[in-house]
C-alpha positions, 0 to 999 in steps of 0.5 A, spaced: 505 497 503 499 495 506 492 495 502 485 494 503 481 490 498 473 491 499 469 486 495 463 482 496 465 477 490 469 472 494 472 469 488 474 476 485 477 478 492 481 472 493 484 472 486 486 480 487 489 478 494 493 473 491 495 478 485 497 483 490 501 479 494 505 477 488 506 484 487 509 485 494 503 488 497 500 486 504 493 485 502 487 485 507 480 483 504 473 484 507 466 483 503 462 487 508 461 494 508 460 495 516 467 491 517 470 496 511 468 502 515 471 499 521 478 497 518 479 504 515 478 507 521 482 503 526 488 500 521 493 503 517 492 502 510 496 505 504 490 505 499 484 501 498 480 498 493 473 499 494 467 496 490 460 500 491 455 494 491 456 491 498 452 488 504 451 492 510 453 499 508 454 501 500 461 503 498 459 510 497 457 510 504 463 507 507 468 512 503 463 518 505 464 516 512 472 516 512 472 522 508 468 526 514 472 523 519 478 526 516 481 519 513 485 521 507 487 514 505 487 513 497 481 510 494 480 506 488 473 505 486 471 498 482 465 500 478 461 497 472 465 499 466 459 503 463 456 505 469 459 513 468 454 515 474 457 510 479 464 513 477 461 520 478 458 519 485 465 516 487 469 522 485 464 526 489 464 522 495 472 522 495 475 517 490 482 518 487 481 513 481 477 508 479 477 501 475 471 498 471 469 491 471 471 486 469 478 489 470 485 487 468 489 486 474 496 489 471 492 495 470 489 496 477 496 494 480 499 500 476 494 505 478 495 503 485 502 504 484 501 511 481 496 513 487 501 511 492 506 515 488 502 521 488 500 521 495 507 521 497 509 526 493 513 522 488 514 523 481 512 518 476 516 512 473 521 507 477 521 508 485 528 511 486 531 515 492 538 517 493 541 513 488 537 507 490 532 504 485 527 499 486 525 494 481 518 493 483 517 487 477 523 483 479 522 485 487 530 487 487 534 493 489 539 497 484 544 500 488 548 507 484 554 502 482 548 498 479 549 492 483 542 488 483 540 485 490 534 480 490 529 482 496 525 477 500 517 479 500 518 482 507 524 486 505 521 488 499 515 491 503 519 494 508 524 498 503 518 500 498 515 503 504 521 507 506 522 509 499 515 512 499 517 516 506 524 518 505 527 523 510 522 521 515 523 517 521 519 511 522 518 507 528 518 500 529 511 500 530 509 504 524 513 500 520 510 493 522 503 496 521 505 497 514 508 491 512 504 486 515 496 484 514 491 484 519 492 477 522 499 476 521 503 476 528 506 483 528 513 483 532 516 490 532 522 487 534 523 483 528 523 489 524 530 490 527 532 484 523 530 486 516 533 493 517 540 489 518 538 485 512 537 491 508 543 495 510 547 489 508 544 490 501 544 497 500 549 500 505 549 501 512 549 508 512 543 509 508 538 507 514 539 511 520 537 509 527 534 515 531 534 512 538 528 511 541 524 514 535 525 509 529 529 509 522 530 514 517 532 512 510 536 517 507 534 521 501 
């Protein structure tokens, strides 16, 4: 899963990016409102963490512009804890949730996970599909036979994205867009390598190849 962090405090942004990466997300960062507006239009993000006080263009302007353009990416607003009016303005502009500053990263990550599940129509609780369960804390997959398999960072991002989209055919290009960051070298052919590795861990029959289209995780 790929996230965009829009925060003009470089120290906060850097710390949050590192925490999100440790939690198994690809995380791009910008501190400029104009660049955020562009990235949200042009890149494939699964969710956005958006500060409101930004240079160039305010967070509310950025969010309102995305919504007018039909961009429905889930957005979690960062706001000063006692600024209730900012929370109201954020919801009116199309925000999905908020976290007050200063914040605990664990809460923010939990809220992002809940947003992503709701976005994909998944129930609350552990991420589970077709008997597979993803342990997001340990970054391991648990099979129906209760065998646990450790996942590399890329395997984890890939499987989590596929488990958010069970039964949906996902092209190699789409998969690479959602598991790599903006500056990463994206080679869609490398996705085949990680698909093979996942199949060895969860069973080859669980990921179907749709020739000329992509891959489908069986629900």
